[in-house]
C-alpha positions in Angstrom: -0.1 0.2 -0.2 2.8 2.3 0.9 4.5 1.9 -2.6 1.2 2.6 -4.2 0.8 6.0 -2.2 4.6 6.9 -2.9 4.1 5.8 -6.6 1.1 8.5 -6.6 2.8 10.7 -5.1 5.6 10.8 -7.0 3.3 11.2 -10.7 1.4 14.1 -9.0 4.8 15.8 -7.9 6.0 14.9 -12.0 2.8 16.5 -13.2 2.5 19.8 -11.2 6.3 20.3 -11.8 5.9 19.9 -15.8 3.2 22.2 -15.3 5.2 24.8 -13.5 7.6 24.6 -16.5 5.2 25.1 -19.1 4.0 28.2 -17.1 7.3 29.4 -16.8 8.2 29.1 -20.8 4.9 30.8 -21.4 5.3 33.6 -18.7 8.7 34.2 -20.8 6.8 34.3 -24.5 4.5 36.1 -23.1 7.5 39.0 -21.9 9.1 38.3 -25.0 6.6 39.4 -27.3 5.4 42.6 -25.1 9.0 43.6 -24.6 8.8 42.9 -20.6 12.2 41.4 -18.7 11.3 38.1 -17.5 12.8 38.7 -14.3 10.0 41.6 -13.4 8.2 41.4 -10.0 4.9 42.7 -11.7 3.9 42.5 -15.3 0.8 43.4 -17.1 0.8 42.1 -20.6 -1.3 43.6 -23.8 -4.3 41.9 -24.7 -3.4 41.1 -28.4 -0.1 39.1 -26.7 -0.4 35.7 -28.8 0.6 33.8 -25.8 -1.7 35.0 -23.4 -4.4 32.9 -23.9 -2.3 29.8 -23.3 -0.7 31.3 -20.4 -3.7 31.7 -18.8 -5.0 28.4 -19.4 -1.7 26.6 -18.1 -2.1 28.6 -15.2 -5.6 27.6 -14.4 -4.8 24.1 -15.0 -1.1 24.4 -12.6 -3.6 25.9 -10.1 -6.3 23.3 -10.3 -4.0 20.5 -10.2 -2.4 21.8 -6.8 -5.7 21.8 -5.4 -6.5 18.7 -6.5 -3.6 16.7 -5.0 -3.4 19.0 -2.0 -7.5 17.8 -1.3 -6.3 14.5 -1.9 -3.1 13.9 0.0 -0.9 14.1 -2.9 2.5 15.6 -3.3 3.5 14.5 -0.1 0.6 15.9 2.0 -0.8 13.5 4.5 -4.0 14.6 5.7 -4.8 12.5 8.9 -8.1 10.7 8.9 -10.1 11.5 12.1 
């Protein structure tokens, strides 16, 4: 049983890490299109930025995945039964 939980945790961590990488790459692309340094602390992208819809979608998927795995006890989080 522990091995199955560990495998699920590892898959969850890998999935979230891959989404984080996608979000980061899309953030950089959005910055490049709008001429913003990617290390800026605060950015506002133009409405016609061609990468913006993809970036927004990736961020939503990342947030949903984090919530899903945290709620289910994945990604190293253990929720004790009462």
